[in-house]
N, C-alpha and C positions, 0 to 999 in steps of 0.2 A: 503494500500499500505505499501510495505517496500523494504528497500533495503541491500543490503549483503556485509560486510565488510569481505575481507578474508586477514586473518594474516598467512604466511608460513616463517617458520622458519625451518633452514637447520640446521643439528648438524652432528657432527663427533666427532666418538670415541675417548677418550683421550687416549693414548698411555700408561698412567702409574695408567690405573685401567682398569677393567673389565664390568663394569657397568655403568660408566657416558659418558656421551656426551659434548662436547664445541662447544657453539654455533657459527656457521660460517658466517651466514647472516637471515635478516630478514626482510622480504617486506610486505607491507599493499598497497592492494587494491581494488576497489569495481568491483563488477562482478555482473553479470546477474544472470535470474534466470535460462535460459537455459544451463549455464556454469558453474554452482552449480550442474544443473543435471547432466551436463555429467561427473564432478568430483566424484560426490558420486554414482551414480546410480550402481546396482548389478553387470552389466557385468564388468564395468570396474573392479571394486574391484577384481571378480573372474579372468578376466584377470594378473591381477599385484600378484595374488597367484599363479596362473598355473605358471608365470618366475621364483618363487623361493622365493620372497620377502614375508613378511608378512604386511596385512592391516589389522589397526583397527579401527572400529567404534563405536563413542559415541553418544548416540543419545539423547533428551532433549526435552522439551515443551518449543515453542518458540512463538513471534507472528506471526509467518507464520505456526505453529501446530506441530507437531512430528518431527523434522528433526535432519538430522546429524550436530552435533556442534565443532565435533573434527574428523578429519582424519588422522590416525596415520601409515607411511609406512615408512618399515626398508628394507633397501637392502639384498640381499640373502648372502653377505657374512659380513651382519651384522655392516659394520664400517659406513656407512651412514646411517640418519633417516631423515625424512620431517615430520614435524607437521604442520598440517592446519586447522587454527580456523575461525570457520564461525562465524561472529557476525551479527545479523538480527536485524536492525533498523528499528522502524516504522517513515514516514513521516509527 
């Protein structure tokens, strides 16, 4: 059995440079397995890509198996970025 801890970091583009972002907010919460699946399923990722944003999934071996541990979403205008990091902890 395991729990999933979600860390959501919202970033805003630095107006003085082209490639750096500033941290706007950071939230940590515990989510269920169903919520994790809804956030990382292929249909959700494809839907956001069709809207014009970019979605980047990074996978690794965890205590729960080969899972997505980092999801990076960028807005279509490239001004906002959201990084969701998943930590799997065994009970």
